N, C-alpha and C positions, 0 to 999 in steps of 0.2 A: 278522242273518239269525234269528238266534233270536226276537227281537220279532216280527220281521212274519210269522214261520212263528204264532207263539199270538194276532197281533192278528186281530182279525176283520179280514174283507173290504174293510168300512162304514170302517173309519177307517183304512185305505189310502189313500196316494194313488196314480191311477192306474197310475203308474212301477213302483212299490212293488210293486204289485196283479202289473203284466206282471212282475216277476223274480222272486214268488214258486211264481206258475205253472211260470216257466220252469225254477226251482229243483225243482217236484214234478213235472215231468215228463220231468227228467233224473234223478232222483232217488226214485220211487213210494215205495219204502217209509216216507221221510220224511215224505209225504204221507199214507203210512195210519198213520203216529204221528202225526202232527197229527189228521186226524180222530178218532183215538182222545182226545186231549188234549180235546178240542170234546165228545165226546161225556161225559168223563167231569167236564168245566166243569158242561156239562150239567145231569149227574146231582147234581152240588153245589149248581148256584142252585134247583133246582128238587124235592131232598130227595126224590129219585127212588132207594131204597135196591132194586127190584125188578130195575134192568138190574145191578146191583153183581158178582153172581156169572159172567154170561154176561161183561161187563166183561171181569172179571179172569182170567178164561179165553185172552180177544186179543190182552189187554196182554201176559200170560206169555210170550205168543210175537212179541213187538216190542219194537223199542229203547226201549221203556220197562218194561220184564220187571225193571229190577231198582225202578223203583216200587212195578210189579204184588207182587211179593215183598214189600214193605216194607210196601204195603197188608195185605196176607195175613197178614203176622202179628201184626197188632192188629185183626184180622176185625172181633171185638163192638163198637172201637171207635169203627171208621169206618162198622158200620151206623149204631149208635145214632147218633153224625154227620149221616148222612143223613134219619135216621126221625125223629129228635126238632127239638121245635119250637125248644128252647131255642140247638139249634146251633151 
């Protein structure tokens, strides 16, 4: 389930996509956490530091709270990783 929830929908079979949709319908908080994870992945891939603070605020009130706290503890390094081309 974790693999299916974190894979792009275009990588899933039709049956798996339907299954994920059923899970998200039954567990809306899990669906929200998935959207947050997708947003973080996009920030990393595109080097978008500007959305980090807002993302952390949202994530701290979600199922990703522990992950967000860990990132906040090393915020300067995380911001540099998003900003610097060598990262």
